[in-house]
Backbone as a chain_set.jsonl record, in Angstrom:
{"seq": "MKIRTVEELVGITRKNIRFYEEEGLLTVKRAENGYREYDAEDIERLKQIKFLRRLFVPIEEIRRVLDGSETLEVCLHKQRHAYEQQKRNLDGLCAVTDSLIERAEQGKTLADLDIDTCLEDLVRMEKKGMEFMDVNVTDIHRKKTLGSVAGALLMILLMALMTGLILYGNTQDPLSLPVLIVVLCIPAAVTVGVIAVLIQRIREIRKGEEDEAAKY", "coords": {"N": [[17.636, -12.093, 20.525], [16.791, -14.071, 17.451], [14.957, -12.743, 14.337], [12.807, -14.57, 13.706], [11.998, -15.652, 16.127], [11.034, -13.242, 17.047], [9.045, -12.923, 15.635], [7.254, -14.833, 16.272], [6.816, -14.275, 19.056], [5.722, -11.793, 18.862], [3.964, -11.669, 17.341], [3.842, -10.673, 14.658], [4.318, -9.879, 11.118], [7.609, -10.623, 9.828], [8.157, -8.689, 7.629], [6.622, -6.564, 8.605], [7.89, -5.961, 10.448], [10.509, -5.18, 10.097], [9.865, -3.019, 8.349], [8.76, -1.144, 10.444], [11.151, -0.535, 11.532], [12.733, 0.755, 9.561], [11.054, 2.657, 9.551], [11.622, 4.111, 11.986], [10.211, 3.571, 14.278], [11.653, 1.748, 16.083], [14.805, 0.717, 17.143], [17.22, -1.441, 16.639], [19.953, -3.429, 18.115], [22.966, -4.161, 16.598], [24.616, -7.553, 16.632], [27.807, -8.751, 16.757], [28.545, -10.206, 14.506], [27.026, -8.644, 12.949], [24.613, -9.051, 12.522], [21.097, -8.241, 13.328], [19.973, -7.917, 16.643], [17.416, -8.852, 18.57], [16.196, -7.588, 21.787], [14.381, -8.072, 24.994], [13.396, -5.902, 25.507], [12.793, -4.712, 22.819], [10.875, -6.234, 22.074], [8.739, -5.571, 23.759], [8.674, -3.229, 22.889], [7.445, -3.606, 20.096], [5.266, -4.737, 20.485], [3.603, -2.95, 21.57], [3.49, -1.045, 19.814], [1.944, -2.471, 17.794], [-0.247, -2.971, 19.069], [-1.299, -0.073, 19.108], [-1.597, 0.299, 16.652], [-3.523, -1.619, 15.945], [-5.621, -0.258, 16.861], [-6.051, 1.484, 14.861], [-4.125, 3.484, 14.719], [-2.145, 6.006, 13.271], [1.268, 5.665, 11.907], [2.636, 8.327, 12.107], [2.003, 9.45, 14.303], [2.305, 7.478, 16.289], [4.951, 7.463, 15.87], [5.224, 9.847, 17.736], [4.036, 9.682, 19.971], [5.919, 7.322, 21.006], [8.336, 8.879, 20.923], [7.926, 10.723, 22.801], [6.996, 13.091, 22.495], [4.424, 13.48, 22.083], [1.846, 12.804, 24.128], [0.146, 9.911, 25.335], [-2.39, 10.414, 26.195], [-3.572, 12.375, 24.33], [-2.567, 11.101, 21.784], [-4.911, 9.351, 22.055], [-7.181, 10.816, 22.078], [-7.066, 12.237, 19.758], [-7.442, 9.843, 18.29], [-9.831, 8.781, 19.036], [-11.688, 10.953, 17.934], [-11.431, 10.313, 15.124], [-12.624, 8.352, 15.011], [-15.149, 8.917, 15.482], [-15.682, 10.761, 13.331], [-15.551, 8.813, 11.33], [-17.632, 7.099, 12.084], [-19.721, 8.826, 11.594], [-19.868, 9.281, 9.165], [-19.991, 6.759, 8.283], [-22.898, 6.454, 8.859], [-24.428, 8.416, 8.049], [-24.11, 7.163, 5.169], [-25.159, 4.744, 5.179], [-27.657, 5.825, 5.657], [-28.21, 7.13, 3.259], [-28.116, 5.246, 1.701], [-29.836, 3.185, 2.437], [-32.519, 4.78, 1.733], [-31.857, 4.652, -1.146], [-32.288, 2.249, -1.502], [-34.957, 2.113, -0.578], [-36.425, 3.302, -2.749], [-35.585, 1.475, -4.838], [-37.024, -0.678, -4.218], [-39.346, 0.113, -5.052], [-39.581, -0.374, -7.479], [-37.801, 1.28, -8.913], [-35.103, 2.269, -11.04], [-31.409, 2.789, -11.752], [-31.221, 4.144, -13.764], [-33.684, 5.83, -13.552], [-33.225, 7.615, -11.614], [-32.757, 11.008, -10.35], [-30.08, 12.288, -10.994], [-27.965, 13.964, -10.99], [-29.459, 15.336, -8.814], [-28.975, 13.778, -6.801], [-26.026, 13.766, -6.371], [-25.579, 16.495, -5.539], [-27.242, 16.272, -2.611], [-24.906, 14.872, -1.94], [-22.909, 16.503, -1.886], [-23.579, 18.713, -0.378], [-23.829, 17.232, 2.345], [-21.338, 16.586, 2.547], [-20.07, 19.238, 2.813], [-21.137, 19.157, 5.186], [-19.474, 17.945, 6.947], [-19.254, 15.129, 6.247], [-17.657, 12.271, 4.65], [-16.851, 11.182, 1.199], [-16.438, 8.76, -1.193], [-12.829, 9.662, -2.839], [-13.592, 9.668, -6.057], [-11.722, 10.939, -8.246], [-8.857, 10.332, -7.274], [-9.008, 7.297, -6.85], [-9.562, 6.174, -9.069], [-7.722, 7.763, -11.109], [-5.355, 6.385, -9.675], [-5.799, 3.734, -10.471], [-5.667, 3.997, -13.403], [-2.987, 4.71, -13.665], [-1.817, 2.647, -12.632], [-3.006, 0.284, -14.596], [-1.428, 1.605, -16.964], [1.221, 1.005, -16.279], [1.571, -1.385, -16.347], [1.146, -1.811, -18.595], [3.148, -0.767, -20.065], [5.351, -2.065, -18.827], [4.735, -4.563, -19.875], [5.123, -4.698, -22.274], [7.77, -3.803, -22.875], [8.689, -6.136, -22.003], [7.919, -7.982, -23.588], [9.488, -7.429, -25.909], [11.722, -7.633, -24.995], [11.688, -10.524, -25.138], [11.42, -11.077, -27.603], [13.66, -10.263, -28.589], [15.251, -11.89, -27.451], [14.556, -14.236, -28.988], [15.392, -13.762, -31.596], [17.997, -13.572, -31.1], [18.471, -16.216, -30.705], [17.808, -17.566, -32.888], [19.389, -16.35, -34.631], [21.349, -17.604, -33.771], [21.264, -20.065, -34.512], [21.918, -20.029, -37.225], [24.237, -18.685, -37.452], [26.211, -20.042, -35.48], [27.152, -18.944, -32.402], [29.789, -19.078, -29.762], [29.907, -20.8, -26.765], [30.218, -18.912, -24.292], [29.83, -16.136, -25.137], [27.198, -16.291, -25.944], [25.903, -16.823, -24.149], [26.661, -14.696, -22.241], [25.238, -12.173, -24.215], [23.047, -12.938, -24.068], [22.05, -12.67, -21.221], [21.561, -9.965, -21.689], [18.993, -9.261, -22.4], [17.701, -10.917, -20.374], [18.236, -9.559, -18.204], [17.535, -6.867, -18.68], [14.642, -7.588, -18.513], [14.351, -8.53, -15.621], [14.776, -6.079, -14.433], [12.807, -4.629, -15.143], [10.708, -5.469, -14.143], [11.432, -5.02, -11.726], [11.031, -2.582, -11.452], [8.323, -2.33, -11.868], [7.182, -3.341, -9.92], [8.054, -1.644, -7.656], [6.916, 0.671, -8.655], [4.203, 0.372, -8.404], [3.84, -0.157, -5.919], [4.289, 2.34, -5.25], [2.194, 3.961, -6.71], [0.17, 2.842, -5.085], [0.095, 3.793, -2.573], [-0.216, 6.355, -2.897], [0.217, 9.623, -4.322], [0.04, 11.224, -1.967], [1.062, 10.65, 1.545], [0.744, 7.697, 1.848], [1.919, 5.882, 3.707], [1.964, 6.651, 6.257], [-0.244, 5.402, 7.408], [0.236, 2.887, 7.595]], "CA": [[17.009, -13.316, 19.96], [16.474, -13.672, 16.135], [13.521, -12.11, 14.283], [11.54, -15.368, 13.821], [11.565, -15.54, 17.652], [10.669, -12.155, 17.82], [7.668, -12.844, 14.895], [6.21, -15.781, 17.443], [6.491, -13.909, 20.479], [4.689, -11.037, 19.076], [2.535, -12.476, 16.222], [3.488, -10.019, 13.322], [5.316, -10.674, 10.076], [9.086, -10.025, 9.559], [8.097, -7.503, 6.809], [6.167, -5.19, 9.579], [9.035, -5.457, 11.904], [11.43, -4.472, 9.166], [8.812, -1.394, 8.188], [9.042, -0.174, 11.527], [12.656, -0.522, 11.888], [12.675, 1.72, 8.775], [10.052, 4.326, 9.851], [12.28, 4.626, 12.997], [9.7, 3.21, 15.638], [12.447, 0.722, 16.565], [16.219, 0.792, 16.936], [17.875, -2.563, 16.878], [21.249, -3.426, 18.504], [23.593, -5.458, 16.125], [25.574, -8.391, 17.132], [29.492, -8.299, 16.299], [28.627, -10.416, 13.175], [26.225, -7.79, 11.889], [22.891, -9.565, 12.598], [20.084, -7.926, 14.415], [19.792, -8.77, 18.173], [16.424, -8.22, 19.417], [16.057, -7.941, 23.32], [13.105, -7.601, 25.71], [12.757, -4.056, 25.489], [12.285, -4.66, 21.671], [9.543, -7.089, 22.088], [8.036, -4.477, 24.581], [8.084, -1.678, 21.904], [6.802, -4.277, 18.851], [3.577, -5.017, 21.269], [2.917, -1.346, 21.994], [3.469, -0.516, 18.241], [1.265, -3.559, 17.148], [-1.391, -2.789, 19.916], [-1.763, 0.892, 18.564], [-1.629, -0.262, 15.287], [-4.773, -2.614, 15.795], [-6.604, 0.709, 16.853], [-5.682, 2.379, 13.633], [-3.452, 4.781, 15.122], [-1.41, 6.022, 12.108], [2.216, 5.9, 12.092], [3.238, 9.532, 12.875], [1.332, 9.214, 15.609], [2.619, 6.641, 16.91], [6.335, 7.794, 16.829], [5.475, 11.138, 18.351], [4.058, 8.885, 21.389], [7.323, 6.595, 21.38], [9.895, 9.794, 21.419], [7.736, 11.597, 23.831], [6.88, 14.411, 21.67], [2.845, 13.599, 22.384], [1.191, 11.937, 25.038], [-1.03, 8.768, 24.878], [-3.996, 10.918, 26.159], [-3.674, 13.66, 23.162], [-3.095, 10.43, 20.614], [-6.194, 8.296, 21.709], [-8.356, 11.638, 21.748], [-7.502, 12.03, 18.371], [-7.939, 8.762, 17.421], [-11.332, 9.034, 19.01], [-12.246, 12.385, 17.03], [-11.461, 10.018, 14.027], [-13.892, 6.961, 14.917], [-16.502, 9.778, 15.523], [-16.11, 11.197, 11.994], [-15.721, 7.663, 10.378], [-19.044, 6.5, 12.406], [-21.005, 9.732, 11.029], [-19.683, 8.989, 7.774], [-21.06, 5.39, 8.005], [-24.248, 6.592, 9.689], [-24.775, 9.059, 6.667], [-23.863, 6.299, 3.88], [-26.109, 4.08, 5.469], [-29.039, 6.441, 5.387], [-28.264, 7.525, 1.705], [-28.312, 3.721, 0.939], [-31.297, 3.224, 2.586], [-33.141, 5.817, 0.858], [-32.271, 4.569, -2.316], [-33.315, 1.213, -1.111], [-36.51, 2.014, -0.89], [-36.714, 3.637, -4.187], [-35.28, 0.248, -5.463], [-38.061, -1.656, -4.145], [-40.376, 0.677, -5.413], [-39.189, -0.649, -8.887], [-36.903, 2.46, -9.382], [-33.491, 1.977, -11.761], [-30.373, 3.521, -11.853], [-31.878, 5.321, -14.848], [-34.974, 6.731, -12.891], [-32.638, 8.614, -10.553], [-32.243, 12.031, -10.473], [-28.202, 11.441, -10.592], [-27.921, 15.869, -10.462], [-29.789, 16.014, -7.712], [-28.229, 12.935, -5.872], [-24.976, 14.379, -6.234], [-25.963, 17.503, -5.119], [-27.195, 15.743, -1.992], [-23.489, 14.268, -1.75], [-21.918, 17.649, -2.049], [-24.058, 19.166, 0.939], [-23.375, 16.35, 3.259], [-19.941, 16.553, 2.625], [-20.223, 20.41, 3.589], [-21.136, 19.398, 6.779], [-18.534, 17.445, 7.595], [-19.538, 13.789, 6.052], [-16.361, 12.321, 3.628], [-17.084, 10.06, 0.996], [-15.021, 7.997, -1.727], [-12.602, 10.515, -4.188], [-13.201, 8.58, -7.272], [-10.676, 11.186, -9.011], [-7.852, 9.827, -6.521], [-9.123, 6.18, -7.218], [-9.594, 6.232, -10.818], [-6.282, 7.998, -11.198], [-4.47, 5.332, -9.262], [-6.124, 2.478, -11.123], [-5.241, 4.521, -14.47], [-1.65, 4.958, -13.789], [-1.555, 1.054, -12.418], [-3.018, -0.283, -15.913], [-0.551, 1.94, -17.845], [2.515, 1.129, -15.759], [1.705, -2.858, -16.066], [0.835, -2.304, -20.186], [4.156, -0.346, -20.287], [6.007, -3.029, -18.433], [4.42, -5.901, -20.719], [5.617, -4.383, -23.881], [9.271, -3.706, -23.212], [9.075, -7.413, -21.64], [7.857, -8.824, -25.041], [10.307, -6.84, -26.411], [12.976, -8.323, -24.719], [11.5, -11.973, -25.603], [11.651, -10.897, -29.054], [14.986, -9.824, -28.766], [15.892, -13.366, -27.071], [14.166, -14.984, -30.016], [16.205, -13.19, -32.918], [19.613, -13.954, -31.05], [18.45, -17.675, -30.499], [17.419, -17.947, -34.26], [20.647, -15.998, -35.506], [22.626, -18.322, -33.366], [21.255, -21.098, -35.385], [22.403, -19.418, -38.42], [25.935, -18.493, -37.145], [26.533, -20.033, -34.009], [28.379, -18.274, -31.19], [30.757, -19.581, -29.061], [28.892, -20.556, -25.668], [30.214, -17.985, -23.429], [29.441, -14.88, -26.16], [25.781, -16.375, -26.371], [25.286, -16.499, -22.392], [26.575, -12.741, -22.29], [24.349, -12.147, -25.282], [21.392, -13.628, -23.588], [21.623, -12.057, -20.091], [21.013, -8.962, -21.852], [17.608, -8.968, -22.333], [17.202, -11.132, -19.061], [18.794, -8.611, -17.044], [16.544, -5.914, -18.803], [13.48, -7.977, -17.952], [14.505, -8.341, -14.446], [14.962, -4.594, -14.19], [11.625, -3.998, -15.528], [9.647, -6.377, -13.194], [11.432, -4.828, -10.239], [10.43, -1.186, -11.273], [7.022, -2.22, -12.026], [6.556, -3.663, -8.591], [8.219, -0.341, -6.95], [6.013, 1.791, -9.266], [2.863, -0.03, -8.226], [3.807, 0.384, -4.728], [4.42, 4.069, -5.198], [0.589, 4.224, -6.667], [-0.483, 2.47, -3.965], [0.805, 4.588, -1.584], [-0.512, 7.646, -3.572], [1.054, 10.84, -4.237], [-0.002, 11.62, -0.375], [1.822, 9.673, 2.055], [-0.109, 6.701, 2.622], [2.586, 4.984, 4.558], [1.88, 6.606, 7.382], [-1.759, 4.499, 7.487], [0.237, 1.447, 7.581]], "C": [[16.998, -12.812, 18.286], [14.81, -13.104, 15.634], [12.743, -13.425, 14.095], [11.5, -15.873, 14.934], [11.009, -14.314, 17.998], [8.85, -12.055, 16.929], [6.571, -13.757, 15.87], [6.008, -15.063, 18.448], [5.559, -12.456, 20.504], [3.741, -10.843, 17.917], [2.356, -11.43, 15.131], [4.744, -10.326, 12.601], [7.058, -9.647, 10.522], [9.228, -8.853, 8.499], [7.504, -6.472, 7.955], [7.36, -4.993, 10.422], [10.096, -4.688, 10.978], [11.131, -3.266, 8.773], [9.071, -0.685, 9.383], [10.079, 0.04, 11.869], [12.818, 0.848, 10.793], [12.024, 3.117, 9.079], [10.683, 4.589, 11.151], [11.736, 4.65, 14.227], [10.621, 2.352, 16.516], [14.096, 0.496, 16.03], [16.541, -0.566, 17.238], [19.025, -2.786, 16.836], [21.851, -4.544, 17.23], [24.858, -6.027, 16.641], [27.095, -8.09, 16.301], [29.604, -9.167, 14.871], [27.582, -9.975, 12.06], [24.69, -8.197, 11.975], [22.288, -8.698, 13.668], [19.853, -8.833, 15.456], [18.316, -8.325, 18.779], [16.427, -8.628, 20.813], [14.642, -7.728, 23.769], [12.681, -6.589, 25.558], [12.231, -3.834, 23.994], [11.101, -5.006, 21.544], [8.462, -6.318, 22.745], [7.45, -3.698, 23.608], [7.205, -2.297, 21.014], [5.129, -4.051, 19.672], [3.203, -3.813, 21.781], [2.716, -0.969, 20.671], [1.988, -1.444, 17.455], [-0.523, -3.138, 17.949], [-2.229, -1.097, 19.514], [-2.236, 0.7, 17.245], [-3.36, -1.073, 14.859], [-5.851, -1.153, 16.329], [-6.802, 1.806, 16.178], [-5.005, 3.419, 13.992], [-2.369, 4.96, 13.951], [-0.002, 6.077, 12.841], [3.116, 7.166, 12.456], [2.498, 9.586, 13.824], [1.861, 8.837, 16.642], [3.923, 6.83, 17.233], [6.518, 9.218, 17.584], [4.806, 10.351, 19.753], [5.538, 8.124, 21.871], [8.336, 7.845, 21.893], [9.148, 10.672, 22.421], [6.888, 12.919, 23.362], [5.202, 14.569, 21.909], [2.632, 12.909, 23.416], [0.072, 11.143, 24.897], [-1.993, 9.324, 25.006], [-4.018, 11.338, 24.606], [-3.615, 12.394, 22.151], [-4.512, 9.591, 20.721], [-7.36, 9.644, 21.702], [-8.783, 12.348, 20.282], [-7.7, 10.961, 17.786], [-9.786, 8.874, 17.687], [-12.084, 9.931, 18.309], [-12.438, 11.531, 15.733], [-12.723, 9.08, 14.109], [-14.876, 7.661, 14.84], [-16.967, 10.054, 14.117], [-16.018, 9.741, 11.28], [-17.372, 6.966, 11.048], [-20.27, 7.457, 11.747], [-20.867, 9.685, 9.514], [-20.569, 7.735, 7.128], [-22.589, 5.533, 8.079], [-24.702, 7.513, 8.261], [-24.798, 8.464, 5.145], [-24.826, 5.328, 4.244], [-27.737, 4.476, 5.117], [-29.216, 7.076, 4.069], [-28.692, 5.884, 0.966], [-29.641, 3.366, 1.267], [-32.524, 3.649, 1.976], [-33.013, 5.052, -0.51], [-32.683, 2.832, -2.409], [-34.791, 0.883, -1.575], [-37.264, 2.421, -2.264], [-36.655, 2.617, -5.24], [-36.471, -0.74, -5.43], [-39.525, -1.427, -4.639], [-40.622, 0.503, -6.988], [-38.21, 0.352, -9.645], [-35.495, 1.558, -9.877], [-32.818, 3.051, -11.12], [-30.841, 4.589, -12.598], [-32.973, 6.386, -14.383], [-34.29, 7.659, -12.284], [-32.497, 9.638, -11.224], [-30.959, 12.14, -10.425], [-28.061, 13.028, -10.192], [-28.041, 15.9, -8.975], [-29.383, 14.975, -6.476], [-27.185, 13.28, -5.413], [-24.804, 15.539, -5.712], [-25.938, 17.584, -3.581], [-25.792, 15.591, -1.183], [-22.827, 15.512, -1.091], [-22.528, 18.497, -0.274], [-23.812, 18.73, 2.296], [-21.952, 16.5, 3.368], [-19.493, 18.29, 3.0], [-20.492, 20.46, 5.102], [-20.391, 18.436, 7.476], [-18.082, 15.834, 7.167], [-17.884, 13.601, 4.569], [-16.987, 10.859, 2.624], [-15.782, 9.751, -0.498], [-14.459, 9.26, -2.833], [-12.399, 9.728, -5.328], [-12.286, 9.373, -8.371], [-9.125, 10.416, -8.56], [-7.731, 8.11, -6.835], [-9.242, 5.655, -7.942], [-8.246, 6.912, -11.09], [-5.367, 6.759, -11.116], [-4.643, 3.913, -10.314], [-5.563, 2.654, -12.705], [-3.825, 4.504, -15.024], [-0.85, 3.36, -13.566], [-1.606, 0.446, -13.861], [-1.697, 0.26, -16.794], [1.035, 1.484, -17.371], [2.697, -0.709, -16.174], [1.869, -2.783, -17.954], [2.448, -1.804, -20.478], [4.992, -1.357, -20.107], [6.018, -4.295, -19.269], [5.031, -5.451, -21.947], [7.0, -4.653, -24.048], [9.556, -5.493, -22.781], [8.935, -8.471, -22.818], [8.784, -8.626, -25.714], [11.528, -7.681, -26.404], [12.672, -9.942, -24.776], [11.572, -12.272, -26.922], [13.263, -11.17, -29.487], [15.752, -11.486, -28.499], [15.861, -14.542, -28.634], [14.778, -15.009, -31.145], [17.585, -13.87, -32.381], [19.515, -15.822, -31.194], [18.34, -18.213, -32.12], [18.975, -17.541, -35.216], [21.815, -17.044, -34.876], [22.606, -19.718, -34.128], [21.536, -21.26, -36.405], [23.863, -18.883, -38.487], [26.004, -18.387, -36.01], [27.991, -18.984, -33.467], [28.893, -18.929, -30.193], [29.772, -19.447, -27.684], [28.974, -19.321, -24.786], [29.973, -16.429, -23.825], [27.674, -15.245, -26.222], [25.412, -16.2, -25.029], [25.385, -15.4, -22.514], [25.314, -11.975, -22.729], [22.819, -11.882, -24.724], [21.011, -12.813, -22.082], [21.384, -10.562, -20.348], [19.935, -8.41, -21.843], [17.004, -9.568, -21.288], [17.316, -10.175, -18.18], [17.502, -7.249, -17.096], [15.463, -6.073, -18.062], [13.394, -8.111, -16.656], [14.301, -7.228, -13.637], [13.693, -4.363, -14.19], [10.327, -4.606, -14.303], [10.165, -5.815, -12.033], [11.07, -3.225, -10.248], [9.389, -1.116, -11.246], [6.364, -2.269, -10.709], [7.051, -2.472, -7.684], [7.485, 0.778, -7.42], [4.904, 1.71, -8.494], [2.8, 0.333, -6.699], [3.648, 1.966, -4.543], [2.533, 4.519, -5.495], [-0.099, 4.209, -5.498], [-0.605, 3.23, -2.851], [0.01, 5.835, -1.759], [0.584, 8.791, -3.587], [1.128, 11.382, -2.787], [0.757, 10.636, 0.223], [0.972, 8.982, 2.863], [0.785, 5.686, 3.495], [2.248, 5.215, 6.054], [0.319, 5.988, 7.968], [-1.258, 3.166, 7.188], [0.093, 0.577, 8.74]], "O": [[17.134, -11.657, 17.883], [13.798, -13.068, 16.335], [11.609, -13.192, 14.514], [10.781, -16.871, 14.895], [10.508, -14.176, 19.114], [7.852, -11.454, 17.326], [5.405, -13.458, 16.128], [4.864, -15.144, 18.896], [4.929, -12.0, 21.458], [2.93, -9.936, 17.73], [1.255, -11.166, 14.648], [5.799, -10.789, 13.034], [7.391, -8.631, 11.132], [10.236, -8.146, 8.47], [8.174, -5.447, 8.082], [7.683, -3.943, 10.979], [10.426, -3.542, 11.283], [11.995, -2.388, 8.795], [9.622, 0.413, 9.305], [10.165, 0.96, 12.682], [13.027, 1.948, 11.306], [12.411, 4.269, 8.883], [10.15, 5.598, 11.612], [12.195, 5.297, 15.168], [10.321, 2.259, 17.707], [14.486, 0.205, 14.899], [16.042, -0.929, 18.304], [19.585, -2.526, 15.771], [21.255, -5.59, 16.975], [25.862, -5.406, 16.991], [27.28, -7.285, 15.388], [30.558, -8.946, 14.125], [27.297, -10.445, 10.958], [23.767, -7.569, 11.457], [22.859, -8.457, 14.731], [19.619, -10.04, 15.393], [18.285, -7.331, 19.506], [16.62, -9.804, 21.122], [13.8, -7.257, 23.005], [11.473, -6.369, 25.468], [11.382, -2.967, 23.791], [10.252, -4.303, 20.998], [7.316, -6.408, 22.307], [6.258, -3.468, 23.407], [6.104, -1.752, 20.936], [4.182, -3.331, 19.356], [2.271, -3.845, 22.584], [1.602, -0.514, 20.413], [1.202, -0.917, 16.668], [-1.616, -3.076, 17.385], [-3.446, -0.932, 19.604], [-3.375, 1.026, 16.911], [-4.04, -1.034, 13.833], [-7.026, -1.285, 15.987], [-7.423, 2.814, 16.516], [-5.379, 4.468, 13.468], [-1.696, 3.958, 13.707], [0.097, 6.407, 14.023], [4.196, 7.029, 13.032], [2.978, 10.651, 14.213], [1.98, 9.454, 17.7], [4.352, 6.587, 18.361], [7.599, 9.672, 17.959], [5.436, 10.698, 20.752], [6.114, 8.363, 22.932], [8.968, 7.837, 22.949], [9.896, 11.488, 22.959], [6.192, 13.579, 24.135], [4.718, 15.701, 21.918], [3.596, 12.175, 23.636], [-0.946, 11.599, 24.375], [-2.843, 9.079, 24.149], [-4.494, 10.576, 23.765], [-4.634, 12.39, 21.461], [-5.138, 9.223, 19.727], [-8.473, 9.352, 21.266], [-9.835, 12.762, 19.795], [-8.176, 11.024, 16.652], [-10.687, 8.997, 16.857], [-13.249, 9.611, 18.073], [-13.456, 11.797, 15.093], [-13.667, 9.13, 13.321], [-15.751, 7.212, 14.1], [-18.082, 9.799, 13.662], [-16.802, 9.777, 10.331], [-18.119, 6.369, 10.273], [-21.401, 7.067, 11.457], [-21.768, 10.055, 8.761], [-21.336, 7.62, 6.172], [-23.375, 4.825, 7.449], [-25.442, 6.928, 7.47], [-25.305, 9.022, 4.171], [-25.489, 5.041, 3.248], [-28.642, 3.829, 4.59], [-30.315, 7.541, 3.768], [-29.385, 5.6, -0.012], [-30.51, 3.257, 0.403], [-33.458, 2.881, 1.749], [-34.085, 4.792, -1.056], [-33.315, 2.343, -3.345], [-35.426, 0.113, -2.296], [-38.332, 2.003, -2.711], [-37.331, 2.649, -6.268], [-36.826, -1.449, -6.372], [-40.487, -2.193, -4.687], [-41.53, 1.025, -7.634], [-37.902, 0.206, -10.828], [-34.993, 0.569, -9.342], [-33.229, 3.899, -10.328], [-30.882, 5.755, -12.206], [-33.067, 7.542, -14.795], [-34.8, 8.773, -12.404], [-32.194, 9.613, -12.417], [-30.67, 12.022, -9.234], [-28.052, 13.278, -8.987], [-27.222, 16.275, -8.136], [-29.472, 15.346, -5.306], [-27.035, 13.25, -4.191], [-23.649, 15.71, -5.32], [-25.196, 18.37, -2.992], [-25.582, 16.06, -0.064], [-22.312, 15.514, 0.027], [-21.812, 18.707, 0.705], [-23.621, 19.49, 3.245], [-21.472, 16.523, 4.501], [-18.391, 18.409, 3.536], [-20.238, 21.323, 5.943], [-20.719, 18.132, 8.623], [-17.025, 15.306, 7.514], [-17.348, 14.472, 3.884], [-17.433, 9.817, 3.104], [-14.704, 10.305, -0.713], [-15.268, 9.819, -3.574], [-11.333, 9.186, -5.62], [-11.999, 8.729, -9.38], [-8.362, 9.994, -9.43], [-6.628, 7.602, -7.035], [-9.092, 4.439, -7.821], [-7.511, 5.985, -11.429], [-4.783, 6.216, -12.054], [-3.714, 3.254, -10.782], [-5.074, 1.677, -13.271], [-3.449, 4.369, -16.188], [0.209, 2.968, -14.055], [-0.554, 0.104, -14.4], [-0.958, -0.588, -17.294], [1.963, 1.655, -18.161], [3.811, -1.224, -16.271], [2.594, -3.579, -18.551], [3.046, -2.583, -21.221], [5.534, -1.752, -21.139], [7.02, -4.998, -19.4], [5.491, -6.38, -22.61], [7.498, -5.381, -24.907], [10.554, -6.058, -23.229], [9.602, -9.492, -22.979], [9.182, -9.617, -26.327], [12.147, -8.226, -27.319], [13.611, -10.634, -24.382], [11.741, -13.395, -27.398], [13.821, -11.907, -30.301], [16.578, -12.043, -29.223], [16.714, -15.286, -29.117], [14.831, -16.051, -31.799], [18.222, -14.624, -33.117], [20.387, -16.523, -31.708], [18.842, -19.294, -32.427], [19.486, -18.185, -36.133], [22.919, -17.239, -35.384], [23.614, -20.39, -34.346], [21.545, -22.399, -36.873], [24.491, -18.714, -39.532], [25.943, -17.353, -35.345], [29.081, -18.575, -33.867], [27.991, -19.541, -29.622], [29.069, -18.468, -27.433], [27.942, -18.704, -24.524], [29.927, -15.569, -22.946], [26.937, -14.326, -26.579], [24.543, -15.363, -24.783], [24.394, -14.772, -22.886], [24.548, -11.343, -22.0], [21.919, -11.058, -24.881], [19.873, -12.408, -21.846], [21.036, -9.864, -19.396], [19.733, -7.278, -21.404], [15.899, -9.131, -20.967], [16.418, -9.985, -17.36], [16.828, -6.788, -16.175], [15.098, -5.279, -17.195], [12.272, -7.82, -16.241], [13.825, -7.227, -12.502], [13.275, -3.827, -13.163], [9.32, -4.052, -13.863], [9.43, -6.015, -11.066], [10.844, -2.643, -9.187], [8.917, -0.099, -10.738], [5.395, -1.607, -10.338], [6.256, -2.302, -6.759], [7.379, 1.788, -6.724], [4.499, 2.707, -7.896], [1.877, 1.011, -6.246], [2.929, 2.563, -3.743], [1.816, 5.17, -4.734], [-0.754, 5.103, -4.963], [-1.656, 3.166, -2.212], [-0.438, 6.365, -0.742], [1.627, 8.784, -2.933], [2.155, 11.941, -2.402], [1.161, 9.72, -0.492], [0.531, 9.246, 3.982], [0.235, 4.679, 3.942], [2.227, 4.332, 6.911], [-0.044, 6.311, 9.098], [-1.979, 2.325, 6.648], [0.11, -0.646, 8.6]]}, "num_chains": 1, "name": "protein.A"}
């Protein structure tokens, strides 16, 4: 069956299916014409993957379960531990937030807080196993993204300027149509390339220098 049918039967997108293939979770046979041909076994495998992903099981864990190097029981015990850690984090964050809400209700503002003491409290909680947002990673990712976008926009503007100069020059000293097309294709090709590289770069930044794909 074709991928469109698979999308309807499993309820996941073509993009996800391709991703699972790239990650080695799914190996699809090819027909004589080279097109992928999905069968009932592939459908079942995709449903299994979908089920585990809905439980937030990381890709690497799913891979180990599917290839038999790890049992489902071990995988689920790990996941239960992850849930408990997340619950502790949320309970801790709720407690901190409730305390701050009480102060805010008494008229306290951010400027009234002893920020050093608040940060020290968070550090003590982290030492006890709680997890908070890593502002270094989050802010650096944002900075990298803005830098990449700014660099790409600058290059695109330069290509637009080059295109304008070419067109202006053509009004002064007309080129033959084939030559004009070839010349205009250069900045156009560079612009398309810059956009493609920018998209890829943003994807890499979002994944982080750590392997975020494992959480997909």
